[in-house]
Steps between C-alpha positions, in 0.01 A plus 500: 500500500796736522411645849658448842170344631458259194877402548425424869205286411668314224800425727261375766321270243831366355626413852170325574552292197846396615731747338864483626624816340326809343624653176393869462331747531628780293429831680663609827164526693381162386839337592472635855139377529586161363823476704323561828267196437789271378729594790242410753482155322867477491501489128753693278409747228690585176343812370551723192483853653760755391474652860797367706345629825242223501761226511575340831577161655266253327398751231735506211504700177576384146473811296692773325559764774471863376784628705742269298343620167527862598870470612587321185332726243604826665854372525496402146364827379754699704782287335373613162534873600146567632518737801156674537207276562117551520240233615132432437375266777170345605348608835524155664726297721695391190537873404629580848749220493633593153517876594717419802725274299511755223607780726759283659641369166520856352682619798742215501589575141560862572222602271196726555128423533358813328132416511266218647122480444250253629164399350212313681379310204562460127224755442702754702827434321466762218468779747806373697689477169404857416630613834837335401506676160747780586747221611459252213358680197561797283828611335703502816379248747648508855529116521691273274314177626142430595435201734161312442499193729134408495412239240134534521491877421747476207233536222363826671842621548597437133187682389578793718849538386385491127256780575780734618827610347687217645825397317633154594831594330544773774340322788577123536203290639584266773301212653493200722440125437133592473580613148571133416128452416438453129242771479733747644789419263272556203427861595654728226569787751716262710726387227865576573445513879706309746364273778644250746378150499593139516651304187228411257635149388329302784173681468488464131533130526235493767268719292527272199399190717218697660359614159520149367308378808236778547492680168583849624805696615580498873557824699855549622402426862378157406854373496515579868225263592634238273839523669342493846310176411837355370675600825233339720516183284888498553454548881 
């Protein structure tokens, strides 16, 4: 169901049916809810949240942590001569984590964070992008790199950038492993951008087997649940 309450109820049901380990959930709040039930029963959880704060003894994470993504992509951009960064971030726990990591990574590189804007939903992204316009658009933008970590809002971000005088030759687009989604990679406005992510070879092989079995392409995070089942089987 995608909510903490449904995660709690699903965990209770799974344990009542004899589950020895819980794989999932995905969001931080749901992991906390499921973990409380599993811990009381003495059963471990392997979850897929990107929020490291929900991990504890008995609750483990198998995921791509945003802090690692941010450190990697900002460091790479700095190594390529980028020194003035702007960011467009969601108003969410993920946005808060990536903002803190962004500020820290930029400072560690001796660079500058010239502008940061937050948006509460994809519908509010165009207005947030317009507030960033002095830093990222026009003939002399203040920033030479724009950080867009949130994968779900990339279509709206791409549309907003196309609507303003944004020049990707002057301002390099930067992302996280959330860019690995096939839909995001196909957006014309993102072409030429840089993002941090795991090597593709293993996922490509997995995706081919998945499509042969189910007739559709898997989302990137599907590989985490597959690996988690493989891990449990090995244990």
